[in-house]
Backbone as CSV, one residue per row, in Angstrom:
resi,resn,N_x,N_y,N_z,CA_x,CA_y,CA_z,C_x,C_y,C_z
1,UNK,128.054,105.155,121.124,127.282,105.858,122.123,128.212,106.216,123.282
2,UNK,128.290,107.469,123.607,129.152,107.928,124.687,128.335,107.994,125.967
3,UNK,128.853,107.414,127.022,128.144,107.382,128.299,128.940,108.113,129.354
4,UNK,128.231,108.636,130.330,128.901,109.263,131.470,129.552,108.181,132.312
5,UNK,130.661,108.529,132.864,131.336,107.582,133.743,131.054,107.983,135.181
6,UNK,130.973,106.984,136.046,130.730,107.221,137.455,132.049,107.161,138.214
7,UNK,132.205,107.928,139.272,133.448,107.906,140.053,133.747,106.491,140.566
8,UNK,134.984,106.085,140.433,135.465,104.804,140.973,134.762,103.573,140.394
9,UNK,134.201,103.671,139.202,133.553,102.493,138.630,134.604,101.508,138.136
10,UNK,134.276,100.245,138.224,135.211,99.215,137.764,135.035,99.008,136.256
11,UNK,135.998,98.373,135.654,135.917,98.062,134.221,134.741,97.119,133.958
12,UNK,134.514,96.175,134.880,133.401,95.232,134.724,132.065,95.971,134.766
13,UNK,131.958,96.929,135.690,130.724,97.722,135.778,130.536,98.524,134.500
14,UNK,131.589,99.182,134.019,131.488,100.013,132.815,131.043,99.181,131.632
15,UNK,131.610,97.975,131.492,131.242,97.104,130.373,129.772,96.686,130.482
16,UNK,129.345,96.283,131.684,127.955,95.868,131.879,127.011,97.045,131.638
17,UNK,127.394,98.212,132.110,126.568,99.408,131.934,126.465,99.765,130.455
18,UNK,127.561,99.687,129.729,127.553,99.999,128.302,126.668,99.011,127.543
19,UNK,126.769,97.734,127.888,125.926,96.711,127.252,124.450,97.000,127.523
20,UNK,124.138,97.400,128.757,122.764,97.739,129.108,122.276,98.949,128.314
21,UNK,123.085,99.985,128.208,122.702,101.180,127.455,122.439,100.851,125.983
22,UNK,123.247,99.991,125.414,123.050,99.591,124.020,121.752,98.802,123.859
23,UNK,121.460,97.922,124.819,120.214,97.149,124.775,119.000,98.074,124.911
24,UNK,119.094,99.078,125.786,118.000,100.032,125.952,117.775,100.833,124.669
25,UNK,118.844,101.245,124.012,118.728,101.984,122.748,118.082,101.108,121.675
26,UNK,118.470,99.846,121.608,117.890,98.922,120.631,116.399,98.710,120.918
27,UNK,116.046,98.621,122.191,114.643,98.451,122.559,113.818,99.670,122.151
28,UNK,114.326,100.874,122.415,113.615,102.097,122.008,113.401,102.113,120.498
29,UNK,114.439,101.723,119.748,114.331,101.694,118.285,113.260,100.692,117.858
30,UNK,113.237,99.523,118.506,112.246,98.511,118.156,110.835,98.988,118.497
31,UNK,110.646,99.630,119.635,109.333,100.154,120.014,108.876,101.185,118.985
32,UNK,109.776,102.057,118.541,109.431,103.062,117.535,109.052,102.404,116.211
33,UNK,109.765,101.342,115.831,109.448,100.632,114.592,108.082,99.967,114.667
34,UNK,107.763,99.362,115.803,106.457,98.717,115.980,105.347,99.768,115.954
35,UNK,105.567,100.909,116.588,104.572,101.986,116.575,104.328,102.478,115.155
36,UNK,105.374,102.591,114.356,105.219,103.023,112.961,104.406,101.996,112.179
37,UNK,104.648,100.726,112.418,103.867,99.668,111.755,102.398,99.756,112.161
38,UNK,102.148,100.024,113.451,100.770,100.126,113.936,100.057,101.294,113.245
39,UNK,100.744,102.433,113.142,100.144,103.597,112.489,99.895,103.350,111.004
40,UNK,100.684,102.481,110.383,100.560,102.213,108.951,99.525,101.139,108.623
41,UNK,98.929,100.521,109.635,97.928,99.491,109.365,96.771,100.059,108.561
42,UNK,96.245,99.290,107.624,95.041,99.746,106.916,93.847,99.681,107.873
43,UNK,92.735,100.337,107.535,91.564,100.279,108.408,91.121,98.833,108.636
44,UNK,90.641,98.576,109.820,90.147,97.240,110.149,88.741,97.040,109.608
45,UNK,88.176,95.913,109.926,86.830,95.598,109.455,85.777,96.458,110.147
46,UNK,84.690,96.669,109.435,83.574,97.434,110.005,82.838,96.566,111.019
47,UNK,82.323,97.200,112.064,81.552,96.434,113.042,80.217,96.049,112.415
48,UNK,79.648,94.928,112.851,78.429,94.402,112.248,77.187,95.200,112.626
49,UNK,77.249,95.872,113.755,76.080,96.635,114.181,76.521,97.901,114.900
50,UNK,75.631,98.858,114.995,75.901,100.097,115.717,75.469,99.852,117.161
51,UNK,76.414,99.491,118.012,76.102,99.137,119.392,75.385,100.270,120.111
52,UNK,74.509,99.900,121.016,73.741,100.873,121.778,74.107,100.752,123.249
53,UNK,74.364,101.910,123.871,74.714,101.963,125.283,73.657,102.764,126.024
54,UNK,73.584,102.554,127.311,72.722,103.374,128.138,73.593,104.347,128.904
55,UNK,73.195,105.612,128.863,73.944,106.667,129.524,73.084,107.201,130.668
56,UNK,73.699,107.362,131.817,72.994,107.873,132.987,73.422,109.311,133.227
57,UNK,72.474,110.213,133.226,72.787,111.624,133.454,72.987,111.865,134.955
58,UNK,73.585,112.996,135.328,73.745,113.309,136.751,72.405,113.372,137.491
59,UNK,71.324,113.664,136.754,69.993,113.725,137.371,69.349,112.349,137.501
60,UNK,69.975,111.335,136.926,69.457,109.967,137.027,68.647,109.509,135.837
61,UNK,68.524,110.327,134.818,67.779,109.938,133.623,68.647,109.027,132.754
62,UNK,68.015,108.030,132.166,68.718,107.092,131.295,68.336,107.392,129.853
63,UNK,69.346,107.432,128.978,69.071,107.591,127.548,69.936,106.603,126.779
64,UNK,69.445,106.213,125.614,70.177,105.279,124.750,71.059,106.079,123.800
65,UNK,72.311,105.643,123.662,73.284,106.315,122.802,73.932,105.274,121.899
66,UNK,73.924,105.536,120.602,74.578,104.624,119.653,76.082,104.907,119.627
67,UNK,76.868,103.864,119.385,78.320,104.013,119.311,78.701,105.072,118.285
68,UNK,78.021,105.080,117.157,78.343,106.051,116.100,78.101,107.486,116.550
69,UNK,77.256,107.703,117.535,76.966,109.048,118.020,78.055,109.578,118.961
70,UNK,78.948,108.699,119.389,79.990,109.095,120.329,81.181,109.755,119.635
71,UNK,81.219,109.705,118.311,82.323,110.271,117.545,81.889,111.563,116.880
72,UNK,82.736,112.577,116.943,82.478,113.820,116.226,82.788,113.595,114.751
73,UNK,82.154,114.334,113.856,82.442,114.169,112.421,83.933,114.327,112.131
74,UNK,84.477,113.372,111.405,85.887,113.417,111.033,86.847,112.968,112.125
75,UNK,86.327,112.553,113.256,87.178,112.100,114.369,87.028,110.592,114.522
76,UNK,88.138,109.895,114.675,88.069,108.445,114.813,88.656,107.941,116.123
77,UNK,88.859,108.835,117.084,89.379,108.442,118.392,88.307,108.680,119.439
78,UNK,88.269,107.815,120.439,87.263,107.912,121.485,87.936,107.733,122.827
79,UNK,87.679,108.629,123.743,88.179,108.533,125.104,86.997,108.237,126.005
80,UNK,87.093,107.139,126.748,85.995,106.744,127.622,86.436,106.907,129.051
81,UNK,85.620,107.557,129.835,85.921,107.792,131.237,84.705,107.398,132.052
82,UNK,84.945,106.896,133.211,83.807,106.527,134.045,84.272,106.070,135.408
83,UNK,83.307,105.719,136.212,83.599,105.205,137.549,82.980,103.837,137.682
84,UNK,83.531,103.070,138.561,83.018,101.730,138.802,82.058,101.762,139.978
85,UNK,80.986,101.027,139.872,80.034,100.968,140.979,80.262,99.763,141.872
86,UNK,81.343,99.022,141.605,81.621,97.842,142.421,82.632,98.137,143.498
């Protein structure tokens, strides 16, 4: 791995910097490997029940929504956004 040199850097600094750069590269590689393992996991267990949530509309009306209704057909990702009342 070729690194940029800084003006007037000492040999000790260059060695420490090179060691750090190598450690950072190894960490990135390990993070990528773990992410690949996560993506390769088989599906997890099914939930025991279809959880029900209460949704509050801007007008103040409350309606019950099942967890399964929050996903579009063929989509398995869910983004939840909200505000805290505390």
